[in-house]
N, C-alpha and C positions, 0 to 999 in steps of 0.2 A: 387361498395358502398353499403354497409352492410343497410339493412331495419330495423329501430326501431319502434316499437310500444309503443305508447304515450297515456294516459289516460288523458282526458282533459274535462272540463263543455262546452258543445254545443256552450252557447254564447261565450266563448273564441276561440273556433274554427270558428264560424262565421266572428269572427273580424279580425283574420288570414287572412281567405279567401278573405274578401273584403279590408284588407291592402295589400295583393297581387296582387289583380284586379286595386287597386288606385293607387299601386307604379311600376308596369308594373315587377313585380315577376314574375318566369314561375308557382309556385304553393306555395303551403304551406312548403311544403320539404323545398325550398331555404330560407322562412322568418324563421323555426325555425333554420334552420342550421346559419344563419345569427345572430339572436339572441344568441345561444348559443354560436356562439364565439365570441360576445362582453360580453355576459356576463362571459365567461370565462377569457377574456382578460382585464375586468376593473380593475382589481388590479394587473394587474402586469405591471404597469407603472414603470418602471427602476427609473424614476427621484424623486418617493417617498421612495424609500427602505431606509431604516437607516436614517430618518427622524423625525421630532416632526412634527404631523399632529394634526390638528382637523378636525372633523367629523362633520357633521349636518344629522341626521337619522329621516325621517319624514314615521309615520305607520298609514293608515287610517284601519279601521274597524268598522265593526257592532256591536254595544254593546249588543242588545238583543239577537242577536243570538250565539253567541259565547262566551267563557272566555277567550279570546283574552288579554285584559287587565290585567287578574291576571298574564296571561304568561310573559305580558312585565314586570310586578310588579317583577317577580322571574328573569328574566333575569338582571335588572336594580341592582337586589341586588347579584347577581352571577359577575356581571362585575364591582363589587363599585371601584374599581382602576381606570378604563376607563372612565365610565359615572362621566362626571364633572356635567353635570346638566340634567334634565328632567322634562317637562312640558306636563301636560295633560288637552285636551280641548273637548267640546261637540262641535259635528259639525250638525245641523239640528236635528232633532227629532230621529234620531236612529245610528249615526254614532259615533266616540270617533278618537281623534288624539293624538298620542303621538309624543313627537317631542327630542330627545336624542341631547346632544351636549358630544361629545366624544374627548378624548385629550389620544393620544396613537402614535402605531407604526403601520404601513401599517397591519401587519399579525394579530394584535389585533383586529384592526378595521374592517377588511376583516372576520374574524371569530366572530365577534357581528352582522354585517349585514347580514352570512350567516344563524345565527341561526335565526335572525329575518324573514327572507324570507322564512326559513322552519316553522315558526311557523303557523299551520295550521289556516285559516280564515281570515286571513290579507287579505285585498282588494288591496293595496298599498304601496310599501315601496321605499321610492325615498331617497338619499343623495348624499352630497357632501362631496371630501377631500379634504383640504387644508395644505399647509407647513405652520408651525408658526415660523420658524427657519430661517428666511432673504430669504427662497427660492422665486424667481421670476418665475412662469411658464413662464412667456411672453417672458423673457429673454433666455430662454432654447430652445425656440419654433422659434427664429430667426436662 
């Protein structure tokens, strides 16, 4: 197996080590491998290909120390045909939340989420994807 060197903040590394201990992983490499597989596979759901989709994307960031809000505005304008709605809210004394409602294809949504995840200084990026063309995920799961 190839060894890869990855840079990350000490706090994140501590969280990974704690997670590994608490959940019975053999070490941080196993946690990073599983997280990588999950990240790479999350948009490879064949049931979502060629479907009309809606996505909700939530981004949290510290507005006092970054210009993430400005970068979110640029992304919103660059993807004007994909972004159906956008909501900005202040959370506590130092944080902001951007919520995007997207309507598009899996490829378009995946690219948008990837651009947001690649935005420096975002604290969290969460999303959900839902078919809006009569597809029932529960029916396919049975």
